[in-house]
mmJSON file of the N, C-alpha and C atoms, coordinates in Angstrom:
{"data_MODEL":{"atom_site":{
"group_PDB":["ATOM","ATOM","ATOM","ATOM","ATOM","ATOM","ATOM","ATOM","ATOM","ATOM","ATOM","ATOM","ATOM","ATOM","ATOM","ATOM","ATOM","ATOM","ATOM","ATOM","ATOM","ATOM","ATOM","ATOM","ATOM","ATOM","ATOM","ATOM","ATOM","ATOM","ATOM","ATOM","ATOM","ATOM","ATOM","ATOM","ATOM","ATOM","ATOM","ATOM","ATOM","ATOM","ATOM","ATOM","ATOM","ATOM","ATOM","ATOM","ATOM","ATOM","ATOM","ATOM","ATOM","ATOM","ATOM","ATOM","ATOM","ATOM","ATOM","ATOM","ATOM","ATOM","ATOM","ATOM","ATOM","ATOM","ATOM","ATOM","ATOM","ATOM","ATOM","ATOM","ATOM","ATOM","ATOM","ATOM","ATOM","ATOM","ATOM","ATOM","ATOM","ATOM","ATOM","ATOM","ATOM","ATOM","ATOM","ATOM","ATOM","ATOM","ATOM","ATOM","ATOM","ATOM","ATOM","ATOM","ATOM","ATOM","ATOM","ATOM","ATOM","ATOM","ATOM","ATOM","ATOM","ATOM","ATOM","ATOM","ATOM","ATOM","ATOM","ATOM","ATOM","ATOM","ATOM","ATOM","ATOM","ATOM","ATOM","ATOM","ATOM","ATOM","ATOM","ATOM","ATOM","ATOM","ATOM","ATOM","ATOM","ATOM","ATOM","ATOM","ATOM","ATOM","ATOM","ATOM","ATOM","ATOM","ATOM","ATOM","ATOM","ATOM","ATOM","ATOM","ATOM","ATOM","ATOM","ATOM","ATOM","ATOM","ATOM","ATOM","ATOM","ATOM","ATOM","ATOM","ATOM","ATOM","ATOM","ATOM","ATOM","ATOM","ATOM","ATOM","ATOM","ATOM","ATOM","ATOM","ATOM","ATOM","ATOM","ATOM","ATOM","ATOM","ATOM","ATOM","ATOM","ATOM","ATOM","ATOM","ATOM","ATOM","ATOM","ATOM","ATOM","ATOM","ATOM","ATOM","ATOM","ATOM","ATOM","ATOM","ATOM","ATOM","ATOM","ATOM","ATOM","ATOM","ATOM","ATOM","ATOM","ATOM","ATOM","ATOM","ATOM","ATOM","ATOM","ATOM","ATOM","ATOM","ATOM","ATOM","ATOM","ATOM","ATOM","ATOM","ATOM","ATOM","ATOM","ATOM","ATOM","ATOM","ATOM","ATOM","ATOM","ATOM","ATOM","ATOM","ATOM","ATOM","ATOM","ATOM","ATOM","ATOM"],
"id":[1,2,3,4,5,6,7,8,9,10,11,12,13,14,15,16,17,18,19,20,21,22,23,24,25,26,27,28,29,30,31,32,33,34,35,36,37,38,39,40,41,42,43,44,45,46,47,48,49,50,51,52,53,54,55,56,57,58,59,60,61,62,63,64,65,66,67,68,69,70,71,72,73,74,75,76,77,78,79,80,81,82,83,84,85,86,87,88,89,90,91,92,93,94,95,96,97,98,99,100,101,102,103,104,105,106,107,108,109,110,111,112,113,114,115,116,117,118,119,120,121,122,123,124,125,126,127,128,129,130,131,132,133,134,135,136,137,138,139,140,141,142,143,144,145,146,147,148,149,150,151,152,153,154,155,156,157,158,159,160,161,162,163,164,165,166,167,168,169,170,171,172,173,174,175,176,177,178,179,180,181,182,183,184,185,186,187,188,189,190,191,192,193,194,195,196,197,198,199,200,201,202,203,204,205,206,207,208,209,210,211,212,213,214,215,216,217,218,219,220,221,222,223,224,225,226,227,228,229,230,231,232,233,234],
"type_symbol":["N","C","C","N","C","C","N","C","C","N","C","C","N","C","C","N","C","C","N","C","C","N","C","C","N","C","C","N","C","C","N","C","C","N","C","C","N","C","C","N","C","C","N","C","C","N","C","C","N","C","C","N","C","C","N","C","C","N","C","C","N","C","C","N","C","C","N","C","C","N","C","C","N","C","C","N","C","C","N","C","C","N","C","C","N","C","C","N","C","C","N","C","C","N","C","C","N","C","C","N","C","C","N","C","C","N","C","C","N","C","C","N","C","C","N","C","C","N","C","C","N","C","C","N","C","C","N","C","C","N","C","C","N","C","C","N","C","C","N","C","C","N","C","C","N","C","C","N","C","C","N","C","C","N","C","C","N","C","C","N","C","C","N","C","C","N","C","C","N","C","C","N","C","C","N","C","C","N","C","C","N","C","C","N","C","C","N","C","C","N","C","C","N","C","C","N","C","C","N","C","C","N","C","C","N","C","C","N","C","C","N","C","C","N","C","C","N","C","C","N","C","C","N","C","C","N","C","C","N","C","C","N","C","C"],
"label_atom_id":["N","CA","C","N","CA","C","N","CA","C","N","CA","C","N","CA","C","N","CA","C","N","CA","C","N","CA","C","N","CA","C","N","CA","C","N","CA","C","N","CA","C","N","CA","C","N","CA","C","N","CA","C","N","CA","C","N","CA","C","N","CA","C","N","CA","C","N","CA","C","N","CA","C","N","CA","C","N","CA","C","N","CA","C","N","CA","C","N","CA","C","N","CA","C","N","CA","C","N","CA","C","N","CA","C","N","CA","C","N","CA","C","N","CA","C","N","CA","C","N","CA","C","N","CA","C","N","CA","C","N","CA","C","N","CA","C","N","CA","C","N","CA","C","N","CA","C","N","CA","C","N","CA","C","N","CA","C","N","CA","C","N","CA","C","N","CA","C","N","CA","C","N","CA","C","N","CA","C","N","CA","C","N","CA","C","N","CA","C","N","CA","C","N","CA","C","N","CA","C","N","CA","C","N","CA","C","N","CA","C","N","CA","C","N","CA","C","N","CA","C","N","CA","C","N","CA","C","N","CA","C","N","CA","C","N","CA","C","N","CA","C","N","CA","C","N","CA","C","N","CA","C","N","CA","C","N","CA","C","N","CA","C","N","CA","C","N","CA","C","N","CA","C"],
"label_alt_id":[null,null,null,null,null,null,null,null,null,null,null,null,null,null,null,null,null,null,null,null,null,null,null,null,null,null,null,null,null,null,null,null,null,null,null,null,null,null,null,null,null,null,null,null,null,null,null,null,null,null,null,null,null,null,null,null,null,null,null,null,null,null,null,null,null,null,null,null,null,null,null,null,null,null,null,null,null,null,null,null,null,null,null,null,null,null,null,null,null,null,null,null,null,null,null,null,null,null,null,null,null,null,null,null,null,null,null,null,null,null,null,null,null,null,null,null,null,null,null,null,null,null,null,null,null,null,null,null,null,null,null,null,null,null,null,null,null,null,null,null,null,null,null,null,null,null,null,null,null,null,null,null,null,null,null,null,null,null,null,null,null,null,null,null,null,null,null,null,null,null,null,null,null,null,null,null,null,null,null,null,null,null,null,null,null,null,null,null,null,null,null,null,null,null,null,null,null,null,null,null,null,null,null,null,null,null,null,null,null,null,null,null,null,null,null,null,null,null,null,null,null,null,null,null,null,null,null,null,null,null,null,null,null,null],
"label_comp_id":["MET","MET","MET","TYR","TYR","TYR","VAL","VAL","VAL","CYS","CYS","CYS","LEU","LEU","LEU","CYS","CYS","CYS","LYS","LYS","LYS","GLY","GLY","GLY","LEU","LEU","LEU","THR","THR","THR","GLU","GLU","GLU","SER","SER","SER","ASP","ASP","ASP","VAL","VAL","VAL","GLN","GLN","GLN","GLN","GLN","GLN","ALA","ALA","ALA","ALA","ALA","ALA","ARG","ARG","ARG","ASN","ASN","ASN","GLY","GLY","GLY","LYS","LYS","LYS","VAL","VAL","VAL","CYS","CYS","CYS","PRO","PRO","PRO","ASP","ASP","ASP","THR","THR","THR","LEU","LEU","LEU","LYS","LYS","LYS","THR","THR","THR","CYS","CYS","CYS","PHE","PHE","PHE","GLY","GLY","GLY","LEU","LEU","LEU","GLU","GLU","GLU","ASP","ASP","ASP","GLU","GLU","GLU","ASP","ASP","ASP","CYS","CYS","CYS","CYS","CYS","CYS","GLY","GLY","GLY","ARG","ARG","ARG","CYS","CYS","CYS","ALA","ALA","ALA","LYS","LYS","LYS","ASN","ASN","ASN","ILE","ILE","ILE","HIS","HIS","HIS","GLU","GLU","GLU","LEU","LEU","LEU","VAL","VAL","VAL","ALA","ALA","ALA","ILE","ILE","ILE","ALA","ALA","ALA","ASN","ASN","ASN","SER","SER","SER","ALA","ALA","ALA","GLY","GLY","GLY","SER","SER","SER","LEU","LEU","LEU","THR","THR","THR","ASN","ASN","ASN","LEU","LEU","LEU","VAL","VAL","VAL","PRO","PRO","PRO","THR","THR","THR","LEU","LEU","LEU","LEU","LEU","LEU","PRO","PRO","PRO","GLN","GLN","GLN","HIS","HIS","HIS","GLN","GLN","GLN","ARG","ARG","ARG","ARG","ARG","ARG","ARG","ARG","ARG","PRO","PRO","PRO","ALA","ALA","ALA","TYR","TYR","TYR"],
"label_asym_id":["A","A","A","A","A","A","A","A","A","A","A","A","A","A","A","A","A","A","A","A","A","A","A","A","A","A","A","A","A","A","A","A","A","A","A","A","A","A","A","A","A","A","A","A","A","A","A","A","A","A","A","A","A","A","A","A","A","A","A","A","A","A","A","A","A","A","A","A","A","A","A","A","A","A","A","A","A","A","A","A","A","A","A","A","A","A","A","A","A","A","A","A","A","A","A","A","A","A","A","A","A","A","A","A","A","A","A","A","A","A","A","A","A","A","A","A","A","A","A","A","A","A","A","A","A","A","A","A","A","A","A","A","A","A","A","A","A","A","A","A","A","A","A","A","A","A","A","A","A","A","A","A","A","A","A","A","A","A","A","A","A","A","A","A","A","A","A","A","A","A","A","A","A","A","A","A","A","A","A","A","A","A","A","A","A","A","A","A","A","A","A","A","A","A","A","A","A","A","A","A","A","A","A","A","A","A","A","A","A","A","A","A","A","A","A","A","A","A","A","A","A","A","A","A","A","A","A","A","A","A","A","A","A","A"],
"label_entity_id":["1","1","1","1","1","1","1","1","1","1","1","1","1","1","1","1","1","1","1","1","1","1","1","1","1","1","1","1","1","1","1","1","1","1","1","1","1","1","1","1","1","1","1","1","1","1","1","1","1","1","1","1","1","1","1","1","1","1","1","1","1","1","1","1","1","1","1","1","1","1","1","1","1","1","1","1","1","1","1","1","1","1","1","1","1","1","1","1","1","1","1","1","1","1","1","1","1","1","1","1","1","1","1","1","1","1","1","1","1","1","1","1","1","1","1","1","1","1","1","1","1","1","1","1","1","1","1","1","1","1","1","1","1","1","1","1","1","1","1","1","1","1","1","1","1","1","1","1","1","1","1","1","1","1","1","1","1","1","1","1","1","1","1","1","1","1","1","1","1","1","1","1","1","1","1","1","1","1","1","1","1","1","1","1","1","1","1","1","1","1","1","1","1","1","1","1","1","1","1","1","1","1","1","1","1","1","1","1","1","1","1","1","1","1","1","1","1","1","1","1","1","1","1","1","1","1","1","1","1","1","1","1","1","1"],
"label_seq_id":[1,1,1,2,2,2,3,3,3,4,4,4,5,5,5,6,6,6,7,7,7,8,8,8,9,9,9,10,10,10,11,11,11,12,12,12,13,13,13,14,14,14,15,15,15,16,16,16,17,17,17,18,18,18,19,19,19,20,20,20,21,21,21,22,22,22,23,23,23,24,24,24,25,25,25,26,26,26,27,27,27,28,28,28,29,29,29,30,30,30,31,31,31,32,32,32,33,33,33,34,34,34,35,35,35,36,36,36,37,37,37,38,38,38,39,39,39,40,40,40,41,41,41,42,42,42,43,43,43,44,44,44,45,45,45,46,46,46,47,47,47,48,48,48,49,49,49,50,50,50,51,51,51,52,52,52,53,53,53,54,54,54,55,55,55,56,56,56,57,57,57,58,58,58,59,59,59,60,60,60,61,61,61,62,62,62,63,63,63,64,64,64,65,65,65,66,66,66,67,67,67,68,68,68,69,69,69,70,70,70,71,71,71,72,72,72,73,73,73,74,74,74,75,75,75,76,76,76,77,77,77,78,78,78],
"pdbx_PDB_ins_code":[null,null,null,null,null,null,null,null,null,null,null,null,null,null,null,null,null,null,null,null,null,null,null,null,null,null,null,null,null,null,null,null,null,null,null,null,null,null,null,null,null,null,null,null,null,null,null,null,null,null,null,null,null,null,null,null,null,null,null,null,null,null,null,null,null,null,null,null,null,null,null,null,null,null,null,null,null,null,null,null,null,null,null,null,null,null,null,null,null,null,null,null,null,null,null,null,null,null,null,null,null,null,null,null,null,null,null,null,null,null,null,null,null,null,null,null,null,null,null,null,null,null,null,null,null,null,null,null,null,null,null,null,null,null,null,null,null,null,null,null,null,null,null,null,null,null,null,null,null,null,null,null,null,null,null,null,null,null,null,null,null,null,null,null,null,null,null,null,null,null,null,null,null,null,null,null,null,null,null,null,null,null,null,null,null,null,null,null,null,null,null,null,null,null,null,null,null,null,null,null,null,null,null,null,null,null,null,null,null,null,null,null,null,null,null,null,null,null,null,null,null,null,null,null,null,null,null,null,null,null,null,null,null,null],
"Cartn_x":[101.535,102.341,103.34,104.746,105.744,105.532,105.802,105.824,107.011,108.009,109.707,110.432,110.987,111.889,113.503,113.911,115.057,115.223,114.019,113.972,113.214,112.431,111.325,110.439,109.789,108.848,107.295,106.339,105.162,104.362,102.816,101.782,101.225,101.534,101.261,101.971,103.256,104.402,103.754,103.406,102.982,101.629,100.676,99.591,99.723,100.861,101.32,102.112,102.647,103.239,102.189,101.287,99.978,98.981,98.993,98.319,99.357,100.544,101.439,101.442,100.636,100.793,101.568,102.232,103.049,102.268,101.651,100.865,101.449,102.395,102.863,103.898,103.688,105.158,106.654,106.959,108.321,108.535,107.438,107.825,107.98,107.102,107.212,108.497,109.0,110.393,111.518,111.199,112.377,112.114,110.826,110.407,111.265,111.192,111.316,112.874,113.545,114.734,114.562,113.67,113.164,114.461,115.004,116.032,117.632,117.415,118.921,119.518,120.736,121.781,121.425,121.205,120.765,119.447,118.524,117.334,117.263,116.654,116.584,116.028,114.771,114.501,112.921,112.653,111.353,110.236,110.124,109.095,109.083,110.185,110.137,109.366,109.873,108.883,107.328,107.237,105.724,105.078,105.526,105.202,103.735,102.786,101.664,100.824,101.516,100.503,100.941,101.958,102.34,101.399,100.916,100.325,98.88,98.152,97.222,96.963,98.17,98.015,98.019,98.83,98.682,97.356,96.543,95.525,94.403,94.42,93.439,93.471,94.786,94.844,93.988,93.211,92.524,90.788,90.903,89.409,89.468,90.535,90.61,90.645,90.951,90.923,89.634,88.785,87.177,86.189,87.055,86.327,86.776,87.907,87.97,86.995,86.237,85.428,84.362,83.778,83.129,83.506,84.792,85.77,85.776,85.764,85.754,84.474,84.815,83.83,82.499,81.43,80.454,80.432,81.447,81.274,82.358,83.096,84.593,83.89,83.009,82.246,81.846,81.952,81.84,79.962,79.34,77.877,77.729,76.64,76.504,75.631,76.372,75.606,74.12,73.25,71.873,71.754],
"Cartn_y":[108.409,109.31,109.883,109.981,110.647,112.057,112.995,114.355,115.055,114.289,114.665,113.139,113.209,112.464,112.129,113.678,113.52,112.926,113.09,112.145,111.058,110.703,109.267,109.727,110.919,111.177,110.64,110.317,110.17,110.876,110.917,111.603,110.684,109.463,108.603,109.155,109.558,110.171,111.405,112.27,113.382,113.57,112.64,112.393,111.944,110.84,110.27,111.726,112.059,113.102,114.191,114.392,115.288,114.526,113.289,112.419,112.96,112.874,112.916,114.5,115.318,116.698,117.759,117.328,118.107,118.801,119.793,120.344,121.617,122.53,123.732,123.523,124.377,124.583,124.47,125.193,124.962,123.502,123.115,121.677,120.838,120.935,119.711,119.965,121.297,121.315,120.822,120.502,120.251,118.806,118.024,116.997,116.205,116.783,115.745,116.279,116.921,117.451,118.341,119.065,119.653,120.547,121.098,122.34,121.635,120.454,120.124,120.229,119.798,120.135,118.79,117.585,117.074,116.517,117.755,118.017,119.058,119.23,119.829,121.438,120.901,122.397,122.565,121.981,122.086,121.818,120.753,120.696,121.698,122.281,122.943,124.629,124.692,125.965,125.903,124.807,124.222,123.645,124.371,123.506,123.667,124.612,124.78,123.567,122.763,121.615,120.375,120.469,119.337,119.788,120.972,121.426,120.89,121.058,120.516,119.041,118.066,117.001,116.499,117.431,116.887,117.355,118.722,118.971,117.916,117.28,116.03,114.996,114.755,113.63,113.371,114.666,114.677,114.379,114.411,114.066,112.648,112.232,110.614,109.913,110.279,109.594,109.284,110.195,110.51,109.147,108.952,107.686,106.326,106.054,104.832,104.045,104.481,103.579,102.731,103.457,103.304,102.061,101.861,100.798,99.575,99.735,98.8,97.634,96.449,95.554,95.617,95.285,96.064,95.372,94.356,93.811,94.777,95.174,96.019,97.517,97.903,99.293,99.522,100.754,101.009,101.204,100.728,101.025,102.414,103.158,104.467,103.843,104.929,104.902,105.464,104.835,105.326,105.902],
"Cartn_z":[88.44,87.683,88.185,87.549,88.203,88.227,89.34,89.134,89.095,89.076,89.359,89.011,87.725,87.33,87.97,88.533,89.16,90.55,91.161,92.428,92.258,91.287,91.395,92.065,92.346,93.177,92.138,92.808,92.335,93.101,92.325,92.685,94.046,94.434,95.569,96.591,96.277,97.59,97.945,96.89,97.618,98.24,97.688,98.534,100.057,100.155,101.448,102.347,101.738,102.525,102.957,102.164,102.517,103.838,103.786,104.907,106.238,106.121,107.122,107.483,107.017,107.416,106.64,105.571,104.628,103.247,103.548,102.371,101.953,102.7,102.562,101.389,100.434,99.233,99.767,100.679,101.423,102.016,102.612,103.481,102.556,101.46,100.232,99.767,99.182,98.818,99.783,101.082,102.117,102.057,101.999,102.441,101.01,99.949,98.893,98.211,98.836,98.162,97.01,96.393,95.061,95.161,95.774,95.525,95.703,95.902,95.613,94.543,94.581,93.293,92.377,92.704,91.536,91.355,91.409,91.096,90.13,89.071,87.869,88.408,89.305,89.988,89.065,88.146,87.276,88.353,89.097,90.136,91.119,91.108,92.624,91.998,90.837,89.89,89.787,89.442,89.626,90.945,91.831,93.192,93.614,92.92,92.881,92.538,91.67,91.017,92.164,92.859,93.834,95.389,95.38,96.393,96.018,94.617,94.475,94.544,94.177,94.489,96.02,96.762,98.289,98.907,98.282,98.927,98.586,97.4,96.835,97.808,98.302,99.466,100.519,100.817,101.898,101.099,99.974,99.232,99.084,98.862,98.934,99.823,100.89,102.235,102.35,102.163,102.435,101.942,100.635,100.142,100.391,101.14,101.725,102.341,103.464,103.911,103.025,101.76,100.626,100.186,100.481,99.402,100.2,101.453,102.194,102.093,102.189,102.221,103.167,102.946,103.881,105.67,105.64,107.24,107.633,107.175,107.78,107.912,107.25,107.495,108.979,109.321,110.594,110.489,111.575,111.725,112.326,111.99,112.515,113.872,114.749,116.539,116.469,116.847,116.677,118.393],
"occupancy":[1.0,1.0,1.0,1.0,1.0,1.0,1.0,1.0,1.0,1.0,1.0,1.0,1.0,1.0,1.0,1.0,1.0,1.0,1.0,1.0,1.0,1.0,1.0,1.0,1.0,1.0,1.0,1.0,1.0,1.0,1.0,1.0,1.0,1.0,1.0,1.0,1.0,1.0,1.0,1.0,1.0,1.0,1.0,1.0,1.0,1.0,1.0,1.0,1.0,1.0,1.0,1.0,1.0,1.0,1.0,1.0,1.0,1.0,1.0,1.0,1.0,1.0,1.0,1.0,1.0,1.0,1.0,1.0,1.0,1.0,1.0,1.0,1.0,1.0,1.0,1.0,1.0,1.0,1.0,1.0,1.0,1.0,1.0,1.0,1.0,1.0,1.0,1.0,1.0,1.0,1.0,1.0,1.0,1.0,1.0,1.0,1.0,1.0,1.0,1.0,1.0,1.0,1.0,1.0,1.0,1.0,1.0,1.0,1.0,1.0,1.0,1.0,1.0,1.0,1.0,1.0,1.0,1.0,1.0,1.0,1.0,1.0,1.0,1.0,1.0,1.0,1.0,1.0,1.0,1.0,1.0,1.0,1.0,1.0,1.0,1.0,1.0,1.0,1.0,1.0,1.0,1.0,1.0,1.0,1.0,1.0,1.0,1.0,1.0,1.0,1.0,1.0,1.0,1.0,1.0,1.0,1.0,1.0,1.0,1.0,1.0,1.0,1.0,1.0,1.0,1.0,1.0,1.0,1.0,1.0,1.0,1.0,1.0,1.0,1.0,1.0,1.0,1.0,1.0,1.0,1.0,1.0,1.0,1.0,1.0,1.0,1.0,1.0,1.0,1.0,1.0,1.0,1.0,1.0,1.0,1.0,1.0,1.0,1.0,1.0,1.0,1.0,1.0,1.0,1.0,1.0,1.0,1.0,1.0,1.0,1.0,1.0,1.0,1.0,1.0,1.0,1.0,1.0,1.0,1.0,1.0,1.0,1.0,1.0,1.0,1.0,1.0,1.0,1.0,1.0,1.0,1.0,1.0,1.0],
"B_iso_or_equiv":[0.0,0.0,0.0,0.0,0.0,0.0,0.0,0.0,0.0,0.0,0.0,0.0,0.0,0.0,0.0,0.0,0.0,0.0,0.0,0.0,0.0,0.0,0.0,0.0,0.0,0.0,0.0,0.0,0.0,0.0,0.0,0.0,0.0,0.0,0.0,0.0,0.0,0.0,0.0,0.0,0.0,0.0,0.0,0.0,0.0,0.0,0.0,0.0,0.0,0.0,0.0,0.0,0.0,0.0,0.0,0.0,0.0,0.0,0.0,0.0,0.0,0.0,0.0,0.0,0.0,0.0,0.0,0.0,0.0,0.0,0.0,0.0,0.0,0.0,0.0,0.0,0.0,0.0,0.0,0.0,0.0,0.0,0.0,0.0,0.0,0.0,0.0,0.0,0.0,0.0,0.0,0.0,0.0,0.0,0.0,0.0,0.0,0.0,0.0,0.0,0.0,0.0,0.0,0.0,0.0,0.0,0.0,0.0,0.0,0.0,0.0,0.0,0.0,0.0,0.0,0.0,0.0,0.0,0.0,0.0,0.0,0.0,0.0,0.0,0.0,0.0,0.0,0.0,0.0,0.0,0.0,0.0,0.0,0.0,0.0,0.0,0.0,0.0,0.0,0.0,0.0,0.0,0.0,0.0,0.0,0.0,0.0,0.0,0.0,0.0,0.0,0.0,0.0,0.0,0.0,0.0,0.0,0.0,0.0,0.0,0.0,0.0,0.0,0.0,0.0,0.0,0.0,0.0,0.0,0.0,0.0,0.0,0.0,0.0,0.0,0.0,0.0,0.0,0.0,0.0,0.0,0.0,0.0,0.0,0.0,0.0,0.0,0.0,0.0,0.0,0.0,0.0,0.0,0.0,0.0,0.0,0.0,0.0,0.0,0.0,0.0,0.0,0.0,0.0,0.0,0.0,0.0,0.0,0.0,0.0,0.0,0.0,0.0,0.0,0.0,0.0,0.0,0.0,0.0,0.0,0.0,0.0,0.0,0.0,0.0,0.0,0.0,0.0,0.0,0.0,0.0,0.0,0.0,0.0],
"pdbx_formal_charge":[null,null,null,null,null,null,null,null,null,null,null,null,null,null,null,null,null,null,null,null,null,null,null,null,null,null,null,null,null,null,null,null,null,null,null,null,null,null,null,null,null,null,null,null,null,null,null,null,null,null,null,null,null,null,null,null,null,null,null,null,null,null,null,null,null,null,null,null,null,null,null,null,null,null,null,null,null,null,null,null,null,null,null,null,null,null,null,null,null,null,null,null,null,null,null,null,null,null,null,null,null,null,null,null,null,null,null,null,null,null,null,null,null,null,null,null,null,null,null,null,null,null,null,null,null,null,null,null,null,null,null,null,null,null,null,null,null,null,null,null,null,null,null,null,null,null,null,null,null,null,null,null,null,null,null,null,null,null,null,null,null,null,null,null,null,null,null,null,null,null,null,null,null,null,null,null,null,null,null,null,null,null,null,null,null,null,null,null,null,null,null,null,null,null,null,null,null,null,null,null,null,null,null,null,null,null,null,null,null,null,null,null,null,null,null,null,null,null,null,null,null,null,null,null,null,null,null,null,null,null,null,null,null,null],
"auth_seq_id":[1,1,1,2,2,2,3,3,3,4,4,4,5,5,5,6,6,6,7,7,7,8,8,8,9,9,9,10,10,10,11,11,11,12,12,12,13,13,13,14,14,14,15,15,15,16,16,16,17,17,17,18,18,18,19,19,19,20,20,20,21,21,21,22,22,22,23,23,23,24,24,24,25,25,25,26,26,26,27,27,27,28,28,28,29,29,29,30,30,30,31,31,31,32,32,32,33,33,33,34,34,34,35,35,35,36,36,36,37,37,37,38,38,38,39,39,39,40,40,40,41,41,41,42,42,42,43,43,43,44,44,44,45,45,45,46,46,46,47,47,47,48,48,48,49,49,49,50,50,50,51,51,51,52,52,52,53,53,53,54,54,54,55,55,55,56,56,56,57,57,57,58,58,58,59,59,59,60,60,60,61,61,61,62,62,62,63,63,63,64,64,64,65,65,65,66,66,66,67,67,67,68,68,68,69,69,69,70,70,70,71,71,71,72,72,72,73,73,73,74,74,74,75,75,75,76,76,76,77,77,77,78,78,78],
"auth_comp_id":["MET","MET","MET","TYR","TYR","TYR","VAL","VAL","VAL","CYS","CYS","CYS","LEU","LEU","LEU","CYS","CYS","CYS","LYS","LYS","LYS","GLY","GLY","GLY","LEU","LEU","LEU","THR","THR","THR","GLU","GLU","GLU","SER","SER","SER","ASP","ASP","ASP","VAL","VAL","VAL","GLN","GLN","GLN","GLN","GLN","GLN","ALA","ALA","ALA","ALA","ALA","ALA","ARG","ARG","ARG","ASN","ASN","ASN","GLY","GLY","GLY","LYS","LYS","LYS","VAL","VAL","VAL","CYS","CYS","CYS","PRO","PRO","PRO","ASP","ASP","ASP","THR","THR","THR","LEU","LEU","LEU","LYS","LYS","LYS","THR","THR","THR","CYS","CYS","CYS","PHE","PHE","PHE","GLY","GLY","GLY","LEU","LEU","LEU","GLU","GLU","GLU","ASP","ASP","ASP","GLU","GLU","GLU","ASP","ASP","ASP","CYS","CYS","CYS","CYS","CYS","CYS","GLY","GLY","GLY","ARG","ARG","ARG","CYS","CYS","CYS","ALA","ALA","ALA","LYS","LYS","LYS","ASN","ASN","ASN","ILE","ILE","ILE","HIS","HIS","HIS","GLU","GLU","GLU","LEU","LEU","LEU","VAL","VAL","VAL","ALA","ALA","ALA","ILE","ILE","ILE","ALA","ALA","ALA","ASN","ASN","ASN","SER","SER","SER","ALA","ALA","ALA","GLY","GLY","GLY","SER","SER","SER","LEU","LEU","LEU","THR","THR","THR","ASN","ASN","ASN","LEU","LEU","LEU","VAL","VAL","VAL","PRO","PRO","PRO","THR","THR","THR","LEU","LEU","LEU","LEU","LEU","LEU","PRO","PRO","PRO","GLN","GLN","GLN","HIS","HIS","HIS","GLN","GLN","GLN","ARG","ARG","ARG","ARG","ARG","ARG","ARG","ARG","ARG","PRO","PRO","PRO","ALA","ALA","ALA","TYR","TYR","TYR"],
"auth_asym_id":["A","A","A","A","A","A","A","A","A","A","A","A","A","A","A","A","A","A","A","A","A","A","A","A","A","A","A","A","A","A","A","A","A","A","A","A","A","A","A","A","A","A","A","A","A","A","A","A","A","A","A","A","A","A","A","A","A","A","A","A","A","A","A","A","A","A","A","A","A","A","A","A","A","A","A","A","A","A","A","A","A","A","A","A","A","A","A","A","A","A","A","A","A","A","A","A","A","A","A","A","A","A","A","A","A","A","A","A","A","A","A","A","A","A","A","A","A","A","A","A","A","A","A","A","A","A","A","A","A","A","A","A","A","A","A","A","A","A","A","A","A","A","A","A","A","A","A","A","A","A","A","A","A","A","A","A","A","A","A","A","A","A","A","A","A","A","A","A","A","A","A","A","A","A","A","A","A","A","A","A","A","A","A","A","A","A","A","A","A","A","A","A","A","A","A","A","A","A","A","A","A","A","A","A","A","A","A","A","A","A","A","A","A","A","A","A","A","A","A","A","A","A","A","A","A","A","A","A","A","A","A","A","A","A"],
"auth_atom_id":["N","CA","C","N","CA","C","N","CA","C","N","CA","C","N","CA","C","N","CA","C","N","CA","C","N","CA","C","N","CA","C","N","CA","C","N","CA","C","N","CA","C","N","CA","C","N","CA","C","N","CA","C","N","CA","C","N","CA","C","N","CA","C","N","CA","C","N","CA","C","N","CA","C","N","CA","C","N","CA","C","N","CA","C","N","CA","C","N","CA","C","N","CA","C","N","CA","C","N","CA","C","N","CA","C","N","CA","C","N","CA","C","N","CA","C","N","CA","C","N","CA","C","N","CA","C","N","CA","C","N","CA","C","N","CA","C","N","CA","C","N","CA","C","N","CA","C","N","CA","C","N","CA","C","N","CA","C","N","CA","C","N","CA","C","N","CA","C","N","CA","C","N","CA","C","N","CA","C","N","CA","C","N","CA","C","N","CA","C","N","CA","C","N","CA","C","N","CA","C","N","CA","C","N","CA","C","N","CA","C","N","CA","C","N","CA","C","N","CA","C","N","CA","C","N","CA","C","N","CA","C","N","CA","C","N","CA","C","N","CA","C","N","CA","C","N","CA","C","N","CA","C","N","CA","C","N","CA","C","N","CA","C","N","CA","C","N","CA","C","N","CA","C"],
"pdbx_PDB_model_num":[1,1,1,1,1,1,1,1,1,1,1,1,1,1,1,1,1,1,1,1,1,1,1,1,1,1,1,1,1,1,1,1,1,1,1,1,1,1,1,1,1,1,1,1,1,1,1,1,1,1,1,1,1,1,1,1,1,1,1,1,1,1,1,1,1,1,1,1,1,1,1,1,1,1,1,1,1,1,1,1,1,1,1,1,1,1,1,1,1,1,1,1,1,1,1,1,1,1,1,1,1,1,1,1,1,1,1,1,1,1,1,1,1,1,1,1,1,1,1,1,1,1,1,1,1,1,1,1,1,1,1,1,1,1,1,1,1,1,1,1,1,1,1,1,1,1,1,1,1,1,1,1,1,1,1,1,1,1,1,1,1,1,1,1,1,1,1,1,1,1,1,1,1,1,1,1,1,1,1,1,1,1,1,1,1,1,1,1,1,1,1,1,1,1,1,1,1,1,1,1,1,1,1,1,1,1,1,1,1,1,1,1,1,1,1,1,1,1,1,1,1,1,1,1,1,1,1,1,1,1,1,1,1,1]
}}}
């Protein structure tokens, strides 16, 4: 889903930025240019929503191993 139409920014973009360590409000604003002249600024005003999306990326990455086929999952070391 788009979170910024001016920049064409999607939830996936924000989640990927979080995986790259960008989860602070100022970092997200700078990374995506949310305070540039060509952006209306609505998403920068609601930056807390983008931070929530970014923080949810960590919980999404925890699900990835269960989505892999059985033969690709790591086996526990005993």
